[in-house]
gemmi code that builds the backbone of each chain (N, CA, C; Angstrom):
import gemmi

chains = {
    "A": [
        ("UNK", (15.295, -131.669, -185.277), (16.313, -130.529, -186.048), (17.660, -131.486, -185.412)),
        ("UNK", (19.030, -131.041, -185.867), (20.171, -131.470, -185.406), (20.432, -130.145, -184.932)),
        ("UNK", (21.643, -130.513, -183.724), (22.500, -129.642, -183.532), (23.163, -128.730, -184.522)),
        ("UNK", (23.586, -127.635, -184.316), (24.612, -126.753, -185.514), (26.011, -127.031, -184.604)),
        ("UNK", (26.832, -126.916, -185.351), (28.257, -126.572, -184.744), (29.029, -125.479, -184.635)),
        ("UNK", (29.528, -125.240, -183.290), (30.190, -123.716, -182.692), (30.986, -123.435, -183.982)),
        ("UNK", (30.915, -122.098, -184.432), (32.243, -121.884, -185.014), (32.500, -120.459, -184.352)),
        ("UNK", (33.869, -120.696, -183.939), (34.416, -119.497, -183.095), (35.734, -118.758, -183.758)),
        ("UNK", (35.391, -117.737, -183.417), (36.405, -116.510, -184.212), (37.748, -116.413, -183.189)),
        ("UNK", (38.545, -116.803, -183.996), (39.834, -116.257, -182.944), (40.923, -115.415, -183.774)),
        ("UNK", (40.900, -114.186, -183.897), (41.843, -113.193, -184.712), (41.161, -113.673, -186.097)),
        ("UNK", (41.487, -113.492, -187.027), (41.317, -113.982, -188.368), (41.200, -115.555, -188.451)),
        ("UNK", (41.375, -116.279, -187.438), (41.235, -117.912, -187.817), (39.440, -118.387, -187.402)),
        ("UNK", (38.905, -118.707, -188.089), (37.893, -119.734, -187.211), (38.067, -121.039, -187.030)),
        ("UNK", (37.695, -121.036, -185.890), (37.949, -122.401, -185.068), (36.620, -123.369, -185.257)),
        ("UNK", (36.441, -124.426, -185.568), (35.277, -125.040, -185.805), (35.677, -126.617, -184.625)),
        ("UNK", (35.192, -126.736, -184.000), (35.354, -127.486, -182.900), (34.005, -128.661, -182.708)),
        ("UNK", (34.720, -129.366, -183.284), (33.557, -131.177, -183.474), (33.315, -131.573, -182.309)),
        ("UNK", (32.048, -131.687, -181.378), (32.181, -132.333, -180.147), (31.293, -133.527, -179.894)),
        ("UNK", (31.058, -133.686, -181.166), (29.929, -134.993, -180.955), (30.388, -135.930, -182.429)),
        ("UNK", (29.912, -136.745, -182.728), (29.436, -137.570, -184.044), (28.834, -137.038, -185.085)),
        ("UNK", (29.171, -136.447, -186.091), (28.780, -135.871, -186.739), (27.161, -136.662, -187.335)),
        ("UNK", (26.521, -135.951, -187.674), (25.110, -136.882, -188.741), (25.338, -136.008, -189.771)),
        ("UNK", (24.617, -136.429, -190.870), (24.943, -135.878, -192.599), (24.077, -134.917, -192.268)),
        ("UNK", (23.077, -134.361, -191.189), (22.605, -133.322, -191.056), (23.444, -131.974, -190.790)),
        ("UNK", (24.114, -132.490, -189.610), (24.975, -131.497, -189.243), (25.687, -131.176, -190.014)),
        ("UNK", (26.627, -131.570, -190.892), (27.726, -131.803, -191.474), (27.220, -130.772, -193.204)),
        ("UNK", (26.011, -131.028, -193.450), (25.193, -129.716, -194.287), (25.008, -128.692, -193.720)),
        ("UNK", (24.927, -128.751, -192.580), (24.565, -127.071, -191.884), (25.773, -126.517, -191.696)),
        ("UNK", (27.122, -127.302, -191.125), (28.384, -126.633, -191.143), (29.097, -126.228, -192.406)),
        ("UNK", (28.838, -126.886, -193.386), (29.235, -126.776, -194.812), (28.399, -125.040, -195.021)),
        ("UNK", (27.542, -124.645, -194.899), (26.671, -123.482, -195.134), (27.156, -122.619, -194.113)),
        ("UNK", (26.906, -122.908, -192.763), (27.387, -121.706, -192.060), (28.739, -121.357, -191.917)),
        ("UNK", (30.064, -122.445, -192.398), (31.200, -122.414, -192.092), (31.814, -121.003, -193.725)),
        ("UNK", (31.167, -121.539, -195.271), (30.943, -120.476, -195.998), (30.731, -119.341, -195.437)),
        ("UNK", (29.429, -119.091, -194.912), (28.856, -117.850, -194.640), (29.929, -117.025, -193.533)),
        ("UNK", (29.885, -117.715, -192.504), (31.187, -117.392, -191.436), (32.353, -116.864, -192.133)),
        ("UNK", (33.003, -117.454, -193.322), (34.395, -117.002, -193.889), (34.534, -115.466, -194.317)),
        ("UNK", (32.864, -115.623, -195.307), (33.086, -114.316, -196.068), (32.303, -113.015, -194.786)),
        ("UNK", (31.625, -113.236, -194.111), (31.075, -112.503, -193.266), (32.753, -111.726, -192.458)),
        ("UNK", (33.541, -112.812, -191.790), (34.597, -112.475, -190.759), (35.583, -111.978, -191.691)),
        ("UNK", (35.881, -112.176, -193.062), (37.112, -112.063, -193.779), (37.789, -113.120, -192.873)),
        ("UNK", (37.394, -113.926, -192.742), (38.844, -115.149, -192.190), (40.036, -115.418, -193.192)),
        ("UNK", (41.005, -115.455, -192.588), (42.108, -116.058, -193.494), (42.549, -117.650, -193.222)),
        ("UNK", (41.831, -118.133, -192.257), (42.359, -119.340, -191.924), (41.122, -120.316, -191.403)),
        ("UNK", (41.128, -121.327, -191.279), (39.761, -122.458, -190.247), (40.711, -123.495, -190.181)),
        ("UNK", (40.085, -124.161, -188.897), (40.938, -125.058, -188.071), (39.655, -125.813, -187.547)),
        ("UNK", (39.625, -127.101, -188.327), (38.773, -128.342, -187.881), (39.019, -128.683, -186.783)),
        ("UNK", (38.882, -129.218, -185.690), (39.119, -129.999, -184.606), (38.446, -131.395, -184.443)),
        ("UNK", (38.837, -132.323, -184.829), (37.962, -133.541, -184.618), (38.409, -134.592, -183.815)),
        ("UNK", (39.203, -133.597, -182.484), (39.617, -134.328, -181.293), (38.613, -135.412, -181.175)),
        ("UNK", (37.470, -135.119, -180.801), (36.085, -135.661, -180.240), (35.702, -136.949, -181.061)),
        ("UNK", (35.762, -136.621, -182.183), (35.216, -137.310, -182.959), (35.576, -139.163, -183.109)),
        ("UNK", (34.566, -139.887, -182.948), (35.283, -141.369, -183.134), (34.946, -142.113, -184.299)),
        ("UNK", (34.109, -141.445, -184.693), (33.244, -142.196, -186.019), (32.929, -141.394, -187.221)),
        ("UNK", (33.383, -141.805, -188.289), (33.426, -141.465, -189.656), (32.768, -141.700, -190.697)),
        ("UNK", (31.829, -141.870, -191.267), (31.460, -142.645, -192.585), (32.004, -141.834, -193.784)),
        ("UNK", (32.220, -142.873, -194.870), (32.379, -141.718, -196.059), (31.844, -140.595, -196.265)),
        ("UNK", (30.597, -140.247, -195.963), (29.674, -139.116, -196.434), (30.713, -138.242, -195.319)),
        ("UNK", (31.357, -138.096, -194.068), (31.443, -136.964, -193.417), (33.064, -137.187, -193.657)),
        ("UNK", (33.448, -137.898, -194.477), (34.859, -137.983, -195.141), (35.168, -137.210, -195.985)),
        ("UNK", (33.718, -137.256, -197.134), (34.079, -135.987, -198.177), (33.696, -135.001, -197.997)),
        ("UNK", (32.967, -134.601, -196.780), (32.637, -133.059, -196.448), (33.751, -132.717, -195.809)),
        ("UNK", (34.728, -133.235, -195.178), (35.958, -132.573, -195.046), (36.687, -131.860, -196.206)),
        ("UNK", (36.863, -132.597, -196.583), (37.523, -132.314, -198.413), (36.657, -130.897, -198.534)),
        ("UNK", (35.593, -131.089, -198.957), (34.213, -130.338, -199.492), (34.579, -128.892, -198.831)),
        ("UNK", (34.499, -129.203, -197.486), (34.692, -127.967, -196.575), (36.209, -127.286, -196.829)),
        ("UNK", (36.985, -127.909, -196.733), (38.355, -127.233, -197.307), (38.231, -126.810, -198.804)),
        ("UNK", (37.631, -127.493, -199.517), (37.680, -126.521, -200.698), (37.083, -125.406, -201.052)),
        ("UNK", (35.618, -125.296, -200.256), (35.117, -124.071, -200.257), (35.525, -123.354, -199.720)),
        ("UNK", (36.456, -123.626, -198.174), (37.119, -122.466, -197.532), (38.487, -121.838, -198.521)),
        ("UNK", (38.805, -122.785, -199.650), (39.981, -122.387, -200.276), (39.407, -121.001, -201.159)),
        ("UNK", (38.000, -121.267, -201.698), (37.820, -120.853, -202.256), (37.550, -119.427, -202.490)),
        ("UNK", (37.410, -119.296, -201.034), (37.149, -118.224, -200.082), (38.445, -117.338, -199.584)),
        ("UNK", (39.863, -117.836, -200.296), (41.063, -117.424, -199.543), (41.261, -117.667, -197.837)),
        ("UNK", (40.953, -118.687, -197.478), (41.071, -119.047, -196.191), (41.423, -120.663, -195.922)),
        ("UNK", (42.929, -120.894, -195.773), (43.263, -122.218, -195.905), (43.039, -123.160, -194.446)),
        ("UNK", (42.634, -124.357, -194.675), (42.032, -125.436, -193.770), (42.779, -126.215, -193.318)),
        ("UNK", (42.760, -126.354, -191.743), (43.563, -127.318, -191.757), (42.773, -128.282, -190.162)),
        ("UNK", (42.727, -129.621, -190.798), (42.015, -130.514, -189.839), (42.851, -130.590, -188.708)),
        ("UNK", (42.407, -130.768, -187.838), (43.337, -131.098, -186.539), (42.792, -132.461, -185.107)),
        ("UNK", (43.871, -132.877, -184.982), (43.513, -134.119, -183.864), (42.467, -135.273, -184.263)),
        ("UNK", (43.086, -135.628, -185.537), (41.955, -136.756, -185.795), (42.975, -137.975, -185.205)),
        ("UNK", (42.149, -139.000, -184.670), (42.075, -140.385, -183.768), (42.952, -141.166, -185.024)),
        ("UNK", (43.590, -141.682, -184.590), (44.246, -143.305, -185.417), (42.907, -143.641, -186.096)),
        ("UNK", (42.101, -144.572, -185.271), (40.538, -145.180, -185.480), (40.646, -144.373, -186.943)),
        ("UNK", (39.845, -143.017, -186.884), (39.547, -142.403, -187.721), (40.121, -142.418, -188.954)),
        ("UNK", (41.552, -142.068, -188.877), (42.493, -142.067, -189.634), (42.647, -143.365, -190.856)),
        ("UNK", (42.568, -144.382, -190.030), (42.296, -145.647, -190.797), (41.437, -146.501, -191.168)),
        ("UNK", (40.288, -145.521, -190.842), (38.972, -145.670, -191.321), (38.726, -145.292, -192.800)),
        ("UNK", (39.110, -143.607, -192.824), (39.361, -143.147, -193.880), (40.090, -143.617, -195.161)),
        ("UNK", (41.395, -143.935, -194.582), (42.161, -144.903, -195.368), (41.398, -146.120, -196.151)),
        ("UNK", (40.916, -147.060, -195.364), (40.240, -148.180, -195.550), (39.139, -147.830, -196.301)),
        ("UNK", (38.348, -146.239, -196.574), (37.390, -146.200, -197.526), (37.851, -145.463, -198.612)),
        ("UNK", (39.369, -145.105, -199.098), (39.904, -144.888, -199.900), (39.839, -143.301, -200.083)),
        ("UNK", (39.566, -142.776, -198.800), (39.761, -141.169, -198.947), (40.821, -140.973, -198.415)),
        ("UNK", (41.841, -140.121, -199.173), (43.304, -139.999, -198.664), (42.809, -138.146, -198.335)),
        ("UNK", (41.984, -137.628, -198.202), (41.644, -136.491, -198.507), (42.743, -135.097, -198.918)),
        ("UNK", (43.161, -135.422, -199.940), (44.490, -134.846, -200.850), (43.859, -133.527, -200.688)),
        ("UNK", (44.392, -132.338, -200.594), (44.420, -131.181, -200.434), (44.022, -130.755, -199.579)),
        ("UNK", (43.966, -131.068, -198.440), (43.277, -130.777, -197.353), (44.726, -131.053, -195.770)),
        ("UNK", (45.130, -129.628, -195.334), (46.281, -129.960, -194.742), (45.793, -130.266, -193.521)),
        ("UNK", (46.638, -130.791, -192.482), (46.448, -131.652, -191.629), (47.606, -131.655, -190.129)),
        ("UNK", (46.777, -131.606, -189.015), (48.123, -131.184, -187.929), (47.960, -132.715, -186.970)),
        ("UNK", (48.793, -132.668, -186.100), (48.108, -133.510, -185.251), (47.499, -133.016, -183.901)),
        ("UNK", (47.850, -131.376, -183.767), (46.880, -131.231, -182.588), (46.548, -129.803, -182.997)),
        ("UNK", (46.213, -128.670, -181.767), (45.256, -127.516, -182.440), (46.697, -126.308, -182.340)),
        ("UNK", (47.419, -126.784, -181.891), (48.787, -126.263, -181.567), (49.423, -125.583, -182.401)),
        ("UNK", (49.630, -127.563, -183.186), (50.688, -127.340, -183.983), (49.698, -126.929, -185.606)),
        ("UNK", (48.603, -126.946, -185.863), (47.700, -126.773, -186.573), (47.931, -124.998, -187.019)),
        ("UNK", (47.770, -124.379, -185.710), (47.578, -122.989, -185.858), (49.051, -122.396, -186.324)),
        ("UNK", (50.195, -123.051, -185.743), (51.234, -122.793, -185.950), (51.574, -123.319, -187.634)),
        ("UNK", (51.330, -123.985, -187.984), (51.324, -124.397, -189.126), (50.366, -123.039, -190.549)),
        ("UNK", (49.119, -122.852, -189.516), (48.446, -121.250, -190.594), (49.483, -120.422, -190.488)),
        ("UNK", (50.188, -120.046, -189.142), (50.910, -119.322, -189.052), (51.984, -119.388, -190.310)),
        ("UNK", (52.831, -120.180, -190.080), (53.983, -120.638, -191.087), (53.054, -119.977, -192.691)),
        ("UNK", (52.615, -121.139, -193.046), (52.014, -120.546, -194.311), (51.339, -119.046, -194.689)),
        ("UNK", (51.307, -118.653, -193.752), (50.585, -117.009, -193.718), (51.912, -116.218, -193.646)),
        ("UNK", (52.785, -116.557, -193.140), (53.969, -115.635, -193.003), (54.443, -115.906, -194.538)),
        ("UNK", (54.640, -117.113, -195.185), (55.170, -117.523, -196.493), (54.548, -116.440, -197.571)),
        ("UNK", (52.970, -116.439, -197.429), (52.552, -115.529, -198.262), (52.416, -114.631, -198.171)),
        ("UNK", (52.703, -113.633, -197.022), (52.676, -112.312, -197.053), (54.415, -111.772, -197.358)),
        ("UNK", (55.139, -112.807, -196.909), (56.383, -112.224, -197.149), (57.161, -112.774, -198.124)),
        ("UNK", (57.502, -112.161, -199.286), (58.150, -112.759, -200.192), (59.600, -113.203, -199.975)),
        ("UNK", (60.308, -112.789, -199.199), (61.424, -113.148, -198.626), (61.672, -114.197, -198.381)),
        ("UNK", (60.497, -114.707, -197.400), (60.714, -115.775, -196.596), (60.322, -117.140, -197.200)),
    ],
    "B": [
        ("UNK", (58.313, -149.331, -181.321), (58.713, -147.455, -181.044), (59.845, -147.312, -180.619)),
        ("UNK", (60.296, -146.863, -181.060), (61.628, -145.879, -180.808), (61.606, -144.291, -180.877)),
        ("UNK", (62.033, -144.096, -180.222), (61.972, -142.371, -180.714), (63.276, -141.905, -180.689)),
        ("UNK", (64.093, -141.458, -181.817), (65.322, -141.660, -182.767), (65.556, -139.915, -182.294)),
        ("UNK", (64.793, -139.058, -182.125), (65.142, -137.789, -181.983), (63.957, -136.746, -181.584)),
        ("UNK", (64.175, -135.439, -180.794), (62.302, -134.718, -180.329), (61.560, -134.908, -182.131)),
        ("UNK", (60.810, -135.390, -181.843), (59.571, -135.439, -182.783), (59.708, -136.464, -183.670)),
        ("UNK", (61.110, -137.433, -183.776), (60.972, -138.319, -184.742), (60.767, -139.159, -184.367)),
        ("UNK", (59.868, -140.428, -184.539), (59.540, -142.006, -183.678), (59.876, -142.660, -185.431)),
        ("UNK", (60.607, -144.164, -184.773), (60.736, -144.903, -185.658), (60.397, -146.262, -185.159)),
        ("UNK", (59.793, -147.105, -186.783), (59.079, -148.128, -186.543), (60.447, -149.662, -186.972)),
        ("UNK", (61.019, -150.038, -186.024), (61.703, -151.310, -186.898), (61.202, -152.088, -187.130)),
        ("UNK", (60.663, -152.834, -188.308), (60.363, -153.866, -188.742), (61.287, -155.029, -188.898)),
        ("UNK", (60.559, -156.166, -187.867), (61.558, -157.774, -187.952), (60.456, -158.241, -188.394)),
        ("UNK", (61.196, -159.357, -189.169), (60.019, -160.367, -189.577), (59.215, -160.518, -191.283)),
        ("UNK", (58.012, -161.503, -191.278), (57.272, -161.458, -192.470), (56.191, -160.768, -192.037)),
        ("UNK", (55.696, -159.830, -192.853), (54.531, -159.061, -192.186), (52.906, -159.748, -192.976)),
        ("UNK", (52.367, -159.796, -192.262), (51.145, -159.977, -192.525), (50.292, -159.172, -192.154)),
        ("UNK", (48.498, -159.016, -192.926), (47.752, -158.286, -192.345), (47.815, -157.894, -190.755)),
        ("UNK", (47.198, -159.069, -190.320), (47.210, -158.787, -189.127), (48.084, -157.776, -188.538)),
        ("UNK", (49.489, -158.120, -188.328), (50.711, -157.815, -187.855), (50.774, -156.557, -188.152)),
        ("UNK", (50.563, -156.329, -189.742), (50.525, -154.810, -189.742), (49.469, -153.868, -189.622)),
        ("UNK", (48.507, -154.346, -189.158), (47.137, -153.739, -188.441), (47.803, -153.385, -187.380)),
        ("UNK", (48.555, -154.366, -186.253), (48.845, -153.572, -185.172), (49.607, -152.300, -185.182)),
        ("UNK", (50.938, -152.717, -185.920), (51.978, -151.943, -186.410), (51.429, -150.502, -186.584)),
        ("UNK", (50.318, -150.666, -187.274), (49.817, -149.305, -188.028), (48.942, -148.190, -186.832)),
        ("UNK", (48.559, -149.311, -186.035), (47.552, -148.636, -184.927), (48.382, -148.108, -183.705)),
        ("UNK", (49.853, -149.247, -183.473), (51.003, -148.424, -182.573), (51.436, -147.497, -182.785)),
        ("UNK", (51.655, -146.993, -184.253), (52.681, -146.175, -184.558), (51.684, -144.672, -184.847)),
        ("UNK", (50.600, -145.257, -184.935), (49.662, -144.027, -185.269), (49.462, -143.541, -183.565)),
        ("UNK", (49.297, -144.541, -182.507), (48.639, -143.814, -181.413), (50.106, -142.859, -180.533)),
        ("UNK", (51.263, -143.971, -181.125), (52.821, -143.406, -180.737), (52.580, -141.736, -181.301)),
        ("UNK", (52.516, -141.706, -182.481), (52.524, -140.377, -183.017), (52.014, -139.258, -182.116)),
        ("UNK", (51.012, -139.345, -181.794), (49.857, -138.581, -180.739), (50.608, -138.567, -179.283)),
        ("UNK", (50.731, -139.980, -178.880), (51.760, -140.036, -177.412), (52.559, -138.812, -177.525)),
        ("UNK", (53.675, -139.024, -178.421), (54.816, -138.548, -178.360), (54.611, -137.128, -178.863)),
        ("UNK", (54.109, -136.760, -180.137), (53.481, -135.641, -180.418), (54.584, -135.421, -181.935)),
        ("UNK", (55.008, -136.391, -182.023), (56.015, -136.330, -183.545), (55.116, -135.895, -184.607)),
        ("UNK", (55.385, -135.208, -185.423), (55.318, -135.019, -187.024), (56.214, -136.159, -187.576)),
        ("UNK", (57.294, -136.763, -187.372), (57.750, -136.971, -188.445), (57.813, -138.873, -187.822)),
        ("UNK", (57.778, -139.855, -188.588), (57.567, -141.631, -188.650), (58.293, -142.090, -189.508)),
        ("UNK", (59.378, -143.088, -189.181), (59.842, -143.372, -189.994), (59.885, -145.203, -190.198)),
        ("UNK", (59.583, -145.758, -191.317), (59.012, -147.111, -191.085), (59.887, -148.066, -191.726)),
        ("UNK", (60.961, -148.527, -190.823), (62.035, -149.146, -191.654), (61.933, -150.970, -191.709)),
        ("UNK", (62.092, -151.342, -192.495), (61.461, -152.603, -193.237), (63.078, -153.448, -193.527)),
        ("UNK", (64.378, -152.880, -192.898), (65.479, -153.731, -193.033), (65.354, -155.273, -192.840)),
        ("UNK", (64.493, -155.704, -191.811), (64.205, -157.024, -191.356), (63.214, -157.676, -192.187)),
        ("UNK", (62.963, -157.217, -192.872), (61.645, -157.626, -193.729), (62.162, -158.388, -194.663)),
        ("UNK", (62.024, -159.855, -194.757), (62.603, -160.674, -195.868), (61.967, -160.452, -197.277)),
        ("UNK", (61.167, -160.292, -197.237), (60.103, -160.448, -198.692), (58.826, -159.345, -198.358)),
        ("UNK", (58.544, -158.608, -200.026), (57.766, -157.300, -199.764), (56.864, -157.973, -200.766)),
        ("UNK", (55.397, -158.544, -200.699), (54.355, -158.814, -201.687), (53.616, -157.565, -201.545)),
        ("UNK", (52.633, -157.950, -202.608), (51.861, -156.535, -202.701), (51.031, -156.252, -201.917)),
        ("UNK", (50.671, -157.094, -201.225), (49.745, -156.909, -199.865), (50.777, -156.296, -198.851)),
        ("UNK", (52.109, -156.501, -198.694), (52.483, -156.449, -197.589), (52.840, -154.533, -198.289)),
        ("UNK", (53.293, -154.494, -199.199), (53.481, -153.049, -199.585), (51.782, -151.630, -199.675)),
        ("UNK", (50.767, -152.301, -200.091), (49.575, -152.274, -200.032), (49.380, -151.731, -198.675)),
        ("UNK", (49.690, -152.269, -197.367), (49.630, -152.111, -196.258), (50.291, -151.063, -195.559)),
        ("UNK", (52.015, -151.205, -195.864), (52.662, -149.602, -195.553), (52.042, -148.553, -196.500)),
        ("UNK", (51.504, -148.718, -197.739), (51.013, -147.363, -198.326), (49.937, -147.073, -197.507)),
        ("UNK", (48.698, -148.017, -197.046), (47.647, -147.259, -195.670), (48.631, -146.601, -194.690)),
        ("UNK", (49.756, -147.346, -194.064), (50.080, -146.706, -192.862), (50.126, -145.423, -193.245)),
        ("UNK", (51.259, -145.314, -194.449), (51.973, -143.920, -194.405), (50.576, -142.902, -194.588)),
        ("UNK", (49.813, -143.172, -195.425), (48.643, -142.372, -196.066), (47.728, -142.085, -194.514)),
        ("UNK", (47.540, -142.928, -193.773), (46.734, -142.494, -192.595), (47.851, -141.573, -191.704)),
        ("UNK", (48.722, -141.942, -191.147), (49.904, -140.873, -191.321), (49.779, -139.307, -191.479)),
        ("UNK", (49.304, -139.595, -192.790), (49.366, -138.149, -193.180), (48.189, -137.581, -192.761)),
        ("UNK", (47.057, -138.022, -192.829), (46.055, -138.130, -192.754), (46.008, -136.685, -191.522)),
        ("UNK", (46.520, -137.435, -190.394), (46.756, -137.095, -188.893), (47.730, -136.080, -188.913)),
        ("UNK", (48.202, -135.112, -189.900), (49.157, -134.692, -189.633), (50.680, -134.699, -189.498)),
        ("UNK", (50.683, -136.326, -189.848), (52.461, -136.431, -189.493), (52.837, -137.284, -191.159)),
        ("UNK", (54.081, -136.710, -191.057), (54.788, -137.275, -192.255), (55.568, -138.902, -192.004)),
        ("UNK", (55.167, -139.462, -192.747), (56.078, -140.837, -192.918), (56.945, -141.056, -194.091)),
        ("UNK", (58.024, -141.819, -193.884), (58.979, -142.141, -194.591), (59.347, -143.789, -193.820)),
        ("UNK", (59.612, -144.325, -195.449), (60.141, -146.110, -195.330), (61.928, -145.816, -195.835)),
        ("UNK", (62.050, -146.360, -194.926), (63.527, -146.965, -194.960), (63.939, -148.551, -194.629)),
        ("UNK", (65.144, -148.475, -195.371), (65.560, -150.204, -195.113), (65.090, -151.043, -196.474)),
        ("UNK", (65.040, -150.476, -197.459), (64.850, -151.057, -198.641), (66.104, -151.441, -199.135)),
        ("UNK", (65.750, -153.258, -199.387), (67.095, -153.308, -199.766), (66.885, -153.778, -201.232)),
        ("UNK", (68.120, -153.596, -201.850), (67.996, -154.295, -203.896), (67.111, -154.944, -204.375)),
        ("UNK", (67.188, -156.293, -203.346), (66.309, -156.926, -204.146), (64.670, -156.783, -203.842)),
        ("UNK", (64.457, -156.046, -202.927), (63.163, -155.308, -202.482), (62.621, -154.471, -203.363)),
        ("UNK", (63.526, -153.453, -203.683), (63.528, -152.453, -204.745), (63.222, -152.947, -206.070)),
        ("UNK", (63.476, -154.062, -206.277), (63.346, -154.815, -207.899), (62.258, -155.455, -207.650)),
        ("UNK", (61.670, -156.207, -206.568), (60.136, -156.622, -206.476), (59.236, -155.517, -206.357)),
        ("UNK", (59.339, -154.636, -205.942), (58.495, -154.033, -205.855), (57.792, -152.985, -207.286)),
        ("UNK", (59.271, -152.701, -207.888), (59.249, -152.376, -209.259), (58.416, -153.110, -210.430)),
        ("UNK", (59.406, -154.672, -210.335), (58.552, -155.637, -210.929), (57.061, -156.036, -210.502)),
        ("UNK", (56.491, -155.736, -209.376), (55.233, -155.698, -209.310), (54.354, -154.863, -209.736)),
        ("UNK", (55.113, -153.787, -210.268), (54.100, -152.176, -210.474), (53.645, -152.054, -209.473)),
        ("UNK", (53.723, -151.742, -208.387), (53.395, -151.008, -207.042), (54.470, -149.831, -207.314)),
        ("UNK", (53.132, -148.484, -207.417), (53.653, -147.328, -207.366), (53.450, -146.233, -206.159)),
        ("UNK", (54.855, -146.401, -205.523), (55.089, -145.911, -203.870), (54.090, -143.864, -204.101)),
        ("UNK", (54.387, -143.930, -205.283), (53.558, -142.127, -205.377), (54.663, -141.153, -204.776)),
        ("UNK", (54.349, -140.337, -204.252), (54.936, -139.352, -203.712), (55.745, -139.563, -202.348)),
        ("UNK", (55.482, -140.967, -201.961), (55.979, -141.377, -200.462), (57.351, -141.174, -200.572)),
        ("UNK", (58.261, -140.776, -199.370), (59.741, -140.614, -199.154), (60.037, -142.177, -199.340)),
        ("UNK", (60.887, -142.696, -199.854), (61.574, -144.382, -199.883), (63.585, -143.757, -199.141)),
        ("UNK", (63.978, -144.285, -198.776), (65.192, -144.505, -198.482), (65.437, -145.544, -198.861)),
        ("UNK", (67.445, -145.626, -198.768), (67.989, -146.873, -198.605), (68.107, -147.645, -197.297)),
        ("UNK", (68.654, -146.179, -196.747), (68.973, -146.597, -195.477), (68.074, -146.075, -194.380)),
        ("UNK", (67.952, -146.685, -192.504), (67.341, -145.513, -191.599), (67.990, -144.406, -191.146)),
        ("UNK", (69.886, -144.030, -191.786), (69.997, -142.982, -191.711), (69.709, -142.335, -192.711)),
        ("UNK", (69.583, -142.176, -193.707), (68.830, -141.337, -194.959), (67.835, -140.601, -194.344)),
        ("UNK", (66.869, -141.827, -194.021), (65.630, -141.530, -193.710), (65.510, -140.595, -192.291)),
        ("UNK", (66.401, -140.762, -191.329), (66.677, -140.106, -189.962), (67.054, -138.453, -190.226)),
        ("UNK", (67.976, -138.324, -191.554), (68.347, -136.849, -192.090), (67.721, -136.341, -192.940)),
        ("UNK", (66.332, -137.051, -193.737), (65.078, -136.577, -194.390), (64.470, -135.754, -193.428)),
        ("UNK", (64.341, -136.598, -192.079), (63.001, -136.316, -191.194), (63.528, -134.911, -190.349)),
        ("UNK", (64.695, -135.286, -190.253), (65.322, -134.304, -189.360), (65.672, -133.076, -190.074)),
        ("UNK", (65.544, -133.062, -191.234), (65.360, -131.814, -192.267), (64.436, -131.419, -192.399)),
        ("UNK", (63.497, -132.320, -192.179), (61.940, -131.404, -192.759), (61.790, -130.908, -191.460)),
        ("UNK", (62.040, -131.448, -190.120), (61.735, -130.991, -189.150), (62.637, -129.602, -188.583)),
        ("UNK", (63.509, -129.153, -189.576), (64.168, -127.861, -189.436), (65.415, -128.088, -188.507)),
        ("UNK", (65.892, -129.270, -188.384), (67.037, -129.524, -187.479), (68.210, -129.264, -188.311)),
        ("UNK", (69.131, -128.419, -188.127), (70.323, -127.930, -188.632), (71.146, -129.078, -188.533)),
        ("UNK", (71.927, -129.270, -189.668), (73.096, -130.330, -189.358), (74.279, -129.884, -189.959)),
        ("UNK", (75.378, -130.017, -188.764), (76.403, -129.405, -189.508), (77.663, -130.521, -189.840)),
        ("UNK", (78.743, -129.941, -190.352), (79.756, -131.201, -190.343), (79.522, -131.986, -191.692)),
        ("UNK", (79.512, -133.233, -192.081), (79.961, -133.958, -193.337), (78.179, -134.398, -193.342)),
        ("UNK", (77.628, -134.389, -192.257), (76.013, -134.518, -192.563), (75.179, -133.771, -193.037)),
        ("UNK", (75.722, -132.467, -193.209), (75.305, -131.245, -193.293), (75.620, -131.183, -194.935)),
        ("UNK", (76.696, -131.925, -195.784), (76.874, -132.097, -196.744), (75.908, -132.701, -197.671)),
        ("UNK", (76.206, -133.771, -197.175), (75.101, -134.421, -197.783), (73.248, -134.478, -197.636)),
        ("UNK", (73.086, -133.568, -196.678), (71.548, -133.495, -196.554), (70.717, -132.710, -197.549)),
    ],
}
model = gemmi.Model(1)
for chain_id, residues in chains.items():
    chain = gemmi.Chain(chain_id)
    for i, (resn, *xyz) in enumerate(residues, 1):
        res = gemmi.Residue()
        res.name, res.seqid = resn, gemmi.SeqId(i, " ")
        for name, pos in zip(("N", "CA", "C"), xyz):
            atom = gemmi.Atom()
            atom.name, atom.element = name, gemmi.Element(name[0])
            atom.pos, atom.b_iso = gemmi.Position(*pos), 0.0
            res.add_atom(atom)
        chain.add_residue(res)
    model.add_chain(chain)
structure = gemmi.Structure()
structure.add_model(model)
structure.setup_entities()
């Protein structure tokens, strides 16, 4: 049985910090767990930190997009942060542009982006 | 890699681009985005004599990779002949921002990063 990726809650944002290279089983578990947690905590945002991820394949790349779509269905916006150059190049070579997934350079910038878009959503004058 | 402003880097390309060289540029630029924490990048191709389908493909890949990392990348310095070539080759740059001059691209990048420009610059921005 593969390790489960921990999902942490900070306010109304869920933080998924992926610390190891993911195998397929772990990604499927993450998808299940995250969907359940978003509903249980009524989270408004999800930040997936992939700073430590060095290797991705097409399955993991597609799952990132799927997870983002699932979260959006549950009204939580997803930001993928900390993607390494090598990972970005790999995904591009695989033909995955992750359309619809928001990205940010660092965790800090990802949280700022979430805050901005939430401000824009709740404040019609913004 | 040239730092133009806080959070804006430029990559002036000079000379013919081939696959190997473009890969190096791509990796260096993406690493520079992380090292400097920049959210805007400009690839300036003023010094590139010709653009073929392969070079265009590499440029597109670089821009998409930068987007994946959470940065925005625009392409500047497209000369009239190159614009004609790209259109004639049927290459679609999609929603990628392209500007004629580096100045235009910098103005765009500053606007996107929320810098207020005053005076005559502001009028064109």
